[in-house]
Structures are given as structure tokens and as C-alpha cells.
C-alpha positions in Angstrom: -21.7 23.3 -20.0 -18.4 21.8 -18.9 -16.1 23.8 -21.0 -17.2 26.9 -19.8 -17.7 26.1 -16.2 -14.0 24.8 -16.4 -13.1 28.0 -18.3 -15.2 30.3 -15.3 -12.9 28.5 -12.6 -10.1 29.7 -14.0 -10.6 33.1 -14.2 -12.3 33.2 -10.8 -11.7 35.1 -7.7 -10.0 32.4 -5.8 -7.5 32.9 -3.2 -3.1 33.4 -3.6 -0.1 33.5 -2.3 3.1 32.2 -3.3 5.7 29.7 -1.4 8.9 28.6 -3.2 11.7 26.5 -2.3 14.1 29.1 -1.0 16.5 26.8 0.6 16.8 23.1 2.2 14.6 24.1 5.0 13.2 27.5 4.0 9.6 28.0 1.9 9.0 31.5 1.8 6.4 33.9 -0.7 7.8 34.5 -3.6 6.2 35.9 -7.3 6.1 34.2 -10.4 4.1 33.3 -13.5 1.7 30.8 -13.2 2.7 27.2 -14.7 -0.1 24.9 -14.2 -3.8 24.8 -12.7 -5.7 22.4 -10.1 -9.3 22.7 -10.1 -11.0 21.0 -7.3 -15.1 19.8 -8.0 -16.4 19.4 -4.5 -19.5 18.6 -6.3 -18.3 15.3 -7.8 -17.7 13.1 -5.2 -15.8 9.3 -6.2 -16.4 7.5 -3.3 -15.2 7.7 1.0 -11.1 6.8 0.5 -10.9 3.4 2.6 -8.2 3.8 5.6 -7.2 -0.1 4.2 -5.4 1.8 1.3 -2.5 2.7 3.7 -1.8 -0.9 4.8 1.6 -2.8 5.3 3.2 -6.0 4.7 5.8 -8.4 6.2 7.1 -11.9 5.0 9.8 -14.3 6.5 12.1 -12.7 4.2 15.6 -11.7 4.5 16.0 -9.4 7.7 12.3 -8.4 7.6 10.7 -10.7 10.4 14.0 -11.7 12.3 16.0 -8.5 13.3 13.5 -5.7 11.7 10.3 -7.2 13.5 11.4 -9.9 16.1 13.9 -9.1 18.4 13.0 -11.6 20.7 12.1 -11.0 24.5 15.5 -11.6 25.8 16.8 -8.7 23.2 18.4 -5.7 24.9 17.0 -4.0 22.2 13.7 -2.2 23.5 10.9 -4.4 22.6 7.4 -5.4 23.8 6.9 -9.4 24.1 9.5 -9.3 21.7 8.4 -7.2 18.9 11.1 -4.1 18.2 9.1 -1.7 19.9 10.5 0.8 17.1 8.4 -1.0 14.7 5.5 -0.9 16.9 5.9 2.9 17.2 6.4 3.7 14.0 3.6 1.5 12.7 1.6 3.9 15.6 2.9 6.8 14.0 1.1 5.9 11.0 -2.0 4.2 12.1 -1.3 1.2 10.2 -5.0 -0.4 9.3 -3.6 -3.8 8.3 -1.0 -5.8 8.6 -0.3 -8.9 5.9 1.6 -11.9 6.8 3.4 -14.7 6.5 3.8 -13.6 2.7 4.6 -13.3 0.1 5.6 -16.2 -1.7 6.3 -17.7 1.8 2.6 -18.2 2.4 2.4 -20.9 0.0 5.1 -23.1 1.8 4.1 -22.1 5.1 2.6 -24.5 7.6 0.7 -22.4 10.3 0.8 -24.9 12.9 4.9 -24.8 12.8 4.5 -21.6 14.6 2.2 -22.8 17.4 3.1 -24.0 21.0 5.9 -23.2 23.2 9.2 -21.7 21.3 11.4 -24.4 21.8 9.4 -27.3 20.3 8.4 -25.5 17.1 10.5 -27.0 14.4 13.1 -25.0 11.8 12.4 -25.1 8.4 13.6 -24.0 5.2 11.3 -21.3 4.1 10.4 -20.1 0.4 13.6 -17.7 -0.1 15.8 -20.7 1.0 16.8 -19.2 4.6 16.4 -21.4 7.7 13.1 -20.4 9.7 13.3 -20.7 13.1 9.7 -20.2 13.8 9.9 -18.4 16.7 7.7 -15.7 15.2 4.3 -17.1 14.3 0.7 -17.0 14.2 0.1 -15.6 18.1 3.3 -13.7 17.8 1.9 -12.3 14.6 -1.7 -11.1 16.2 0.4 -9.9 19.7 2.0 -7.8 16.7 -1.1 -6.7 15.6 -2.6 -5.6 18.9 0.2 -3.8 19.9 0.5 -1.7 16.8 -3.5 -1.3 16.8 -3.9 -2.9 13.1 -6.4 -5.5 11.8 -4.6 -8.7 10.5 -4.8 -9.8 7.0 -3.4 -13.6 6.7 -2.1 -15.0 3.1 -3.3 -18.9 3.2 -1.4 -21.6 1.9 -3.0 -22.7 -1.4 -0.2 -24.1 -3.0 1.2 -27.1 -0.3 -1.8 -27.7 2.3 -4.9 -29.3 1.7 -8.0 -27.0 2.1 -9.3 -28.5 5.3 -6.1 -26.8 6.8 -7.2 -23.7 5.5 -11.1 -24.0 7.1 -9.1 -25.3 10.5 -7.0 -21.9 10.3 -10.2 -19.8 10.2 -11.5 -22.1 13.2 -8.4 -21.6 15.5 -8.1 -17.8 14.8 -11.9 -16.7 14.9 -13.9 -19.6 17.0 -15.5 -18.7 20.1 -13.5 -20.1 23.6 -17.3 -20.9 24.8 -19.2 -24.5 24.5 -20.2 -25.3 21.1 -23.9 -26.8 21.6 -24.7 -30.1 20.0 -27.6 -31.4 17.8 -27.5 -34.3 19.9 -28.6 -35.6 23.7 -24.3 -35.3 24.7 -23.8 -32.2 26.5 -22.1 -29.3 24.4 -18.5 -29.4 24.1 -15.5 -27.0 23.9 -14.0 -26.6 20.5 -10.9 -28.1 20.1 -9.4 -25.4 18.0 -10.8 -23.0 20.4 -8.9 -24.7 23.2 -5.8 -25.1 21.6 -5.7 -21.5 21.0 -6.7 -21.1 24.4 -3.6 -23.2 26.0 -1.1 -21.3 23.6 -2.0 -18.3 25.5 -5.1 -16.5 23.9 -8.5 -17.5 24.9 -10.1 -14.9 22.9 -10.1 -15.3 19.0 -8.4 -13.3 16.6 -11.4 -12.5 14.7 -9.6 -12.2 11.3 -12.2 -11.3 8.9 -9.3 -10.3 5.7 -8.0 -13.3 4.0 -5.9 -13.9 1.2 -6.5 -17.1 -0.7 -3.4 -18.0 -1.6 -0.5 -15.3 -3.2 0.7 -15.4 -7.0 -1.0 -18.5 -7.9 0.5 -18.0 -11.6 4.0 -18.2 -10.3 5.4 -18.9 -7.3 1.9 -19.7 -5.5 1.6 -23.0 -8.1 2.2 -21.8 -11.7 -1.3 -22.4 -12.1 -3.4 -20.7 -15.1 -6.7 -18.8 -13.9 -9.1 -21.5 -14.8 -7.3 -24.0 -12.4 -7.2 -21.2 -9.5 -11.0 -20.2 -10.0 -11.6 -24.3 -9.1 -9.3 -24.1 -6.0 -10.7 -20.9 -4.8 -14.0 -22.2 -5.0 -13.1 -25.4 -3.2 -10.9 -23.3 -0.5 -13.9 -21.2 0.0 -16.7 -23.2 0.1 -19.0 -23.3 3.3 -16.1 -22.0 5.5 -16.6 -21.1 9.0 -17.7 -18.0 10.2 -18.7 -17.0 13.9 -19.5 -13.0 13.4 -22.4 -11.6 11.9 -19.9 -9.6 9.9 -18.7 -11.9 6.7 -15.3 -13.3 5.9 -13.7 -11.1 3.2 -11.8 -13.3 0.9 -9.3 -11.9 -1.8 -9.0 -13.9 -4.8 -5.5 -14.1 -6.3 -5.4 -11.7 -9.0 -2.7 -11.1 -12.0 1.2 -10.3 -12.2 1.3 -6.5 -13.1 -1.1 -5.7 -15.8 -1.8 -9.5 -16.9 -5.8 -8.3 -18.1 -6.3 -12.1 -19.7 -5.8 -13.3 -16.1 -8.6 -11.3 -14.6 -11.0 -11.8 -17.8 -10.3 -15.5 -17.7 -10.6 -15.8 -13.8 -13.8 -14.6 -13.5 -15.4 -15.9 -16.2 -14.6 -19.2 -14.3 -15.6 -17.6 -10.9 -18.9 -16.9 -12.2 -19.5 -20.3 -14.1 -20.9 -21.1 -10.4 -23.3 -18.9 -8.8 -22.3 -19.9 -5.3 -19.4 -17.0 -4.5 -19.0 -17.1 -0.8 -18.0 -14.0 0.5 -15.7 -13.2 -2.5 -14.2 -10.0 -1.5 -11.4 -8.3 -4.0 -8.9 -9.3 -6.4 -5.4 -9.1 -5.2 -3.0 -7.1 -7.9 0.6 -6.9 -7.6 2.9 -4.6 -9.3 6.5 -3.3 -8.4 7.9 -0.4 -10.2 10.8 -2.3 -11.9 12.1 -3.1 -15.4 15.3 -2.3 -17.3 18.3 -3.9 -16.4 16.7 -6.9 -15.2 12.9 -8.8 -14.8 12.8 -7.8 -11.2 15.2 -4.9 -10.6 14.9 -1.0 -11.6 18.7 -0.3 -11.4 20.3 1.1 -8.7 18.5 2.6 -4.9 21.2 5.4 -4.5 23.3 5.4 -7.8 20.7 7.0 -10.6 20.8 9.7 -13.2 18.2 11.9 -14.6 17.0 9.6 -17.3 16.8 6.6 -14.7 14.7 8.8 -12.0 12.1 9.8 -14.7 11.9 6.4 -15.8 10.9 5.0 -12.5 8.5 7.4 -11.7 6.9 7.3 -15.1 6.6 3.5 -14.4 5.5 4.1 -11.0 2.1 6.0 -12.7 1.5 3.1 -14.7 -0.2 2.1 -11.7 -3.4 4.0 -12.6 -3.8 2.1 -15.9 -3.5 -1.1 -13.8 -6.5 -0.3 -11.6 -8.4 1.1 -14.3 -8.2 -2.0 -16.7 -8.3 -4.5 -14.3 -11.7 -3.0 -12.8 -12.8 -3.0 -16.5 -12.2 -6.6 -16.6 -13.8 -7.7 -13.6 -17.1 -5.5 -14.7 -16.8 -6.8 -18.1 -17.4 -10.4 -16.7 -19.7 -9.5 -14.2 -23.6 -10.3 -14.0 -26.3 -8.0 -13.5 -26.8 -7.4 -9.9 -23.3 -8.5 -8.8 -21.6 -6.1 -6.1 -18.6 -5.3 -8.0 -15.7 -7.1 -6.6 -13.2 -4.5 -4.8 -9.5 -4.2 -5.7 -6.7 -5.3 -3.3 -3.2 -4.1 -4.4 -1.3 -5.8 -1.3 1.8 -5.7 -3.2 3.7 -2.6 -4.8 6.6 -0.3 -4.7 10.0 -0.1 -6.2 12.3 -3.2 -6.5 15.9 -1.9 -7.2 18.8 -4.4 -7.9 21.4 -5.5 -5.2 23.9 -3.2 -3.9 22.4 -1.0 -0.8 21.6 -4.4 1.4 22.0 -3.5 5.2 24.4 -6.9 4.7 24.8 -10.2 3.1 21.3 -11.9 4.9 19.1 -9.3 4.4 18.0 -10.3 0.9 15.9 -7.6 -0.7 16.6 -5.0 1.6 17.4 -1.6 0.0 17.9 1.8 0.7 14.9 4.2 -0.1 15.5 8.0 -1.0 13.7 11.3 -2.1 12.7 9.3 -5.6 10.8 6.5 -3.7 8.8 9.3 -1.5 8.0 10.8 -5.0 6.7 7.2 -6.1 4.5 6.6 -2.6 3.1 9.9 -3.4 1.8 8.9 -7.0 0.8 6.0 -6.1 -1.3 6.8 -3.0 -2.7 9.7 -4.9 -3.6 7.3 -7.8 -5.7 4.5 -4.9 -7.4 7.8 -3.8 -8.5 9.2 -7.3 -9.7 5.8 -7.4 -11.3 5.3 -4.0 -14.7 3.6 -5.7 -12.4 0.8 -7.1 -9.2 0.1 -4.8 -10.3 -1.3 -1.0 -7.1 -2.0 0.5 -3.3 -1.8 -0.4 -0.1 -3.2 0.9 3.2 -1.3 0.3 5.9 -3.9 0.1 7.1 -3.8 2.5 7.2 -2.4 6.3 10.8 -2.8 7.0 14.1 -4.2 5.6 12.8 -5.4 2.0 11.8 -3.2 -0.9 9.7 -0.2 -0.7 10.3 -0.1 3.5 9.1 2.7 6.0 11.5 1.8 8.2 15.4 -0.1 8.2 16.7 -1.7 11.4 19.8 -3.7 11.9 20.5 -4.5 15.6 19.7 -1.5 17.7 20.2 0.8 14.6 17.2 2.0 13.1 15.5 4.7 11.0 12.4 5.6 9.2 12.7 6.3 5.5 11.5 9.1 3.2 8.5 6.5 2.2 7.5 6.7 5.9 6.9 10.5 6.1 4.8 10.4 2.9 2.5 8.3 4.7 2.5 10.4 7.7 1.4 13.4 5.5 -1.5 11.5 3.3 -3.1 10.5 6.6 -5.8 13.2 6.6 -6.9 11.6 3.4 -8.3 8.0 5.3 -12.0 8.2 5.6 -12.5 11.1 3.6 -14.7 11.7 0.6 -12.3 11.8 -2.4 -13.7 14.3 -5.1 -12.4 14.8 -8.9 -9.4 17.3 -9.1 -8.3 18.1 -12.5 -4.6 18.7 -13.0 -3.4 21.2 -15.9 0.4 21.2 -16.4 2.5 20.5 -19.2 3.7 16.5 -19.2 7.4 15.5 -18.9 8.9 12.9 -21.7 10.6 10.2 -20.2 14.3 10.2 -21.7 14.5 6.1 -21.1 10.9 5.6 -23.2 12.5 4.5 -25.9 15.3 2.6 -24.6 12.9 1.1 -21.9 11.9 -2.5 -22.8 8.9 -3.4 -20.7 9.2 -6.9 -18.7 7.7 -9.4 -16.2 8.4 -9.8 -12.9 5.3 -8.3 -11.5 6.3 -5.0 -13.7 4.5 -3.2 -16.5 4.1 -5.6 -19.5 1.9 -3.4 -21.6 2.4 -0.9 -24.9 5.5 0.9 -24.7 3.0 4.3 -25.5 2.1 4.1 -21.6 5.9 4.6 -20.5 6.7 7.4 -22.7 4.8 10.6 -20.7 5.0 11.4 -16.9 2.1 14.1 -15.6 4.2 17.4 -14.8 2.3 17.7 -11.6 -0.3 14.9 -10.1 -2.4 14.5 -6.6 -5.7 14.2 -5.2 -8.3 15.9 -3.3 -10.7 14.9 -0.4 -13.3 16.8 1.7 -13.0 15.5 5.7 -15.9 13.5 6.7 -16.1 15.5 10.0 -15.8 18.9 8.7 -17.1 19.9 5.4 -15.4 22.7 5.4 -11.7 21.2 5.4 -10.3 20.2 2.3 -7.0 18.2 1.8 -4.8 18.3 -1.6 -1.9 16.0 -2.2 0.4 17.1 -4.8 3.7 15.7 -6.3 5.9 17.9 -8.4 8.5 15.3 -10.5 10.5 17.9 -12.0 13.8 17.5 -11.1 14.9 20.9 -10.8 12.3 23.0 -11.4 9.4 24.2 -9.3 5.9 24.4 -10.5 3.9 27.7 -9.6 0.2 26.6 -9.8 -3.3 28.0 -9.2 -5.4 26.3 -7.1 -9.1 26.8 -7.4 -12.2 25.1 -6.0 -15.4 25.2 -7.4 -18.1 27.3 -5.3 -16.0 28.2 -2.7 -13.2 30.6 -1.6 -10.4 29.4 0.3 -10.1 31.2 3.8 -6.5 30.0 4.8 -4.4 27.1 4.2 -1.2 25.6 5.9 0.4 22.1 5.1 3.6 20.3 4.9 6.0 19.8 2.3 8.6 17.0 1.9 11.5 18.1 -0.4 15.7 18.2 -0.7 18.0 20.0 -3.1 19.1 16.5 -4.2 16.9 13.7 -5.1 19.4 11.2 -3.7 18.6 12.2 -0.6 17.8 9.4 2.4 18.3 8.4 5.9 20.6 5.9 7.4 21.6 4.9 10.5 24.2 7.5 11.1 21.7 10.7 9.8 18.3 9.1 10.7 16.9 12.3 10.2 18.4 14.0 6.9 15.1 14.0 5.0 12.1 15.1 6.9 8.9 17.4 6.0 8.8 21.0 6.7 5.8 22.8 7.5 4.0 25.3 5.5 2.9 28.4 7.2 -0.7 29.0 7.8 -2.0 31.6 5.3 -5.2 33.5 6.0 -8.1 35.6 4.1 -6.4 35.0 0.6 -8.6 36.0 -1.9 -6.6 34.1 -5.1 -4.7 31.1 -4.2 -1.4 30.8 -6.1 1.2 27.9 -5.0 4.9 26.9 -5.9 5.3 23.2 -5.5 9.3 23.0 -5.3 11.4 20.4 -7.7 10.8 17.0 -6.6 8.2 17.2 -3.6 5.6 16.1 -2.0 3.0 18.4 -0.4 0.0 18.1 1.4 -2.6 21.4 1.8 -5.2 21.3 3.7 -7.3 24.3 2.5 -10.2 25.4 5.0 -13.0 26.8 3.2 -15.1 30.4 3.7 
């Protein structure tokens, strides 16, 4: 039955006009043989795509906070209460749903009380990454950043160097209402002391933080723990924490280093040894697309050859295996009737070696090219295809570090190609993910036999997984407000080959379609301060009344198509 239906789809009378790359900015009709097929199956829903999979992350590292996010209220650089205005505007442009702070590894050496009170009275500390932190940017400044953007805060709590009491009190400081607390005795009701302190520091209303990471990378920089040790600490830190809302707090447990399935199995076996698991919402998973030539870095951000290009994108596609393997490992340990803990991929991106940093003090800053745009599309499509598993994800990081959407140095500023992909994928937010089958010849990774999977949040599994890259990949969703509107995102990773594709929607005809494409003749293309708009999307003109849809995806491109169904 299934085979005949798939065969029927490919011969069905569904719609088409062809578009091909005729120049760096011109997309026009062309006619050629079909190279691939995409079959979209609206009757096979996956889940609602959580807007929180498009979240972001900032850490006290290099130039992320100071100069990136925070310029100070006295700065001549445009700002809102010290927060760089261009950062706010860019995050608004992608409707950032969540912002994670203060780390990262920094979180497990950070005392949240150091960032409270008058800025001149805050102690300067040496942070995890060896740089002096003046603590001018603290908890209130972060909350004001979220408020200015219009996003929710996601706090990473210190589990390595602070006791459980401090976590309890941080929740209380953030969330306790400003009013009086009823007394259980004859004594009069009294104000909550931490809420009063928060008000004295400038914020009477509670911050209402509901998402909390309980530590960070506890297998490494967060304490060098084994899963059983961490499970015990997670239970102790989250036991009977205060809640001031009908909405329960969401606690995220520290997950594995990359694809370490053993950590996940042992963690959940230990967590489930005790029946009290208050508000265990998610498992944090970190995966950086890195590898040879060092533990963390994947070569150079700008100087890469064709083999290195394909090798990096193949490694990026391993995110799918990481998602499905950890999901299965959680399920293996769950008891009947338990809700399945969701995945929170709160650090991901391409991590390169040194060489393209903005300056010596901008630790782990790097340039971002069209190659990174494709990696972004591949990753977001994986999250969307697994909308039933991934509830939250945060790219690392928002500005001036690793897989950034923005680069800033003094009064200079630019967005990266990654920013444009986040904008192009916005129609998927809150939509219903549906199954889509992509049929295209795979690309063999030319470095597969030379690539040695290594650690550092990277892939450590079978070499077989890095041998082949999908010749065409993507995801599809149906709008929550308009069942006739279908969004299809597609990545063509071929460095020099357009892919002409027949697109079919089971049980429906396509009345019209339009969209955007991000493509450049050179995969090394990028934006910099002198050329901030060198890489940007181009529109795909609306086409109506098509009887058969055949679309040509340009080489090394990310495309968003919005199909209106008849």
C-alpha cells in the first residue's frame, strides 16, 4: 500500500515551474531533467514545532558580553540602558524566543550575587575563561536585555561551586512576588526579603524565570562528574524548590558530551531510582561540529577546500543521529506512564580554529561564511523533522563567538549568513511539522577515511556516519493559522551543482508558491564590517496556477518556499 502510494505521488499531476541560478542575484526559469524528488505528506503530522528551538545563547566569554551585548549607558554607541541597540534590533528581527545566560562553562564559576546592586560596588572577578569580569553586566542587566528583545530568560545555574541553597534563593530572588508573605503564626505578614532586595535593585516585579539549567557540562568543566554523581546533585538541587506560579518550573538536566549515549542511559537510570523527579523537563545536549585538526576546532573559518567543506557539512548532519539516539536512550529507561523528557540542544554550531578572531581579546570569535549558513539550515531542519523530540535549542553563540548571528567591535557591526537563515526559517515557528521524503543521490565525503572523530562535544561514534552527506535535505510544516499554507525549507549542499527537483504534496495541488534563497557563487562568501550586506537572501518570484512544480535549487544554497495549496 505504502509503495504504491509513493509511486503514485511521483507520477501525480502536481505543479511546476523551474527556477535556476542565472547569476549571483538573478533567479529565472530554466528547463532541465529532474535530479531529485520531494514528497510532502500532510496527512502524516510529526508535532508542533516549538518556537524555542530557534533560541540563543550568550556567555561571559571573549567579546560576547562586553562590547558585544553590553557597551554601557555612557557609550556613544547606540544603546538602550547600556545594551547595544543593534544587538536588540537583530534579536528582535529573528523574534528570539529564549536567551540563555550566563554560560556555558562560565556559569559553574559564577556567583549570581556578584552582579547585583550598584555597578561601582560590584566585585571584579576572574571568570572561567581567564578574563577579568567587572560584573557590570549581571542578573538585572540580563533581564533587561530579555525585556528589550521581547524574549524569555533561560538561566544556567551554578552547580559546581555554589551550594543548593544558592540555587533555591536565586529562584526566590527572580520569582518571588513583591507583596507580603502570609505568616503561619499570629505574627503579621512580612515582605519577602529577596523580593525586597530585587525591588531595591530596581525591579519590583518578579522576573518569572521558568526555564533553569541545573549546571552545565557536569561531565567536564562543570565538575568532572560521572552520571550517577550528577543525578544525585540534580535531585538535591531541584528538591522542593519554590514556585510562585501555576506554571511549573522547567528544570533541564545536564546531558552528554556529543553522542555519549552511555551518559544518558546511566543518568536516567540513576534519576529514576528515586520516584521524586520534580519538574524534570529536558536533557541538555551539546554538539559542536568540530574535529580534525584539533579536539575542538574544525580547521579555518575562511580558508577551507572542497573536501573540508563537505566534511564539515557531513559532520553537521550527524545531529540527527544524536537526537534520535539520545531520545531512544531516555525512552529505554522511562517507566510506564512517565512523560518523555524532551531534548534541549542548548549549544550547537561550527567551532573553528584560531585565525579569524576580531582581535586577541575576542576569545573564540570567528568569521561565518555560506558554509555556516548551510550548516545552520541542515541543523534547524533536523530539529524541525524531530519536533516531537526537540523542545528547545540554542545556537552558540549570539554574537562574537563560535556560530554567531552577529559580529561587533566598537561602533562596527554586521550580521552573518547564519542570521539570514534564522530569518528565512521563521515561518516554521509554531507550525505543524509534517513528514517529507527527500530522494536525491548522496554525496560521498572525500575526507571520510582521513577524518578521525574526536571529543570536545563533537562526534565520537562510528566512522560510517561521516561517509555520506544527503544530496538534498530539508523539512516541511503547515501553518497553524492557515491550513492551505505549507512551508518547505531545503538545503542543497552541492558546491557547484544545481539540483532540479520535483515537489509533490500528497492529496493536494499547488496553487502558487514564492520564497527566498540564500546562495553565492563562492561558498567562502561572508559579511564583514566593510561589506555588511555582501551575503543576503534573494526573493523567488511568486508563481501561480502551476500544474506541476519543478524547482531548481542553486548550488550551495538554503531555500525557503511557501506553497499555497489549492
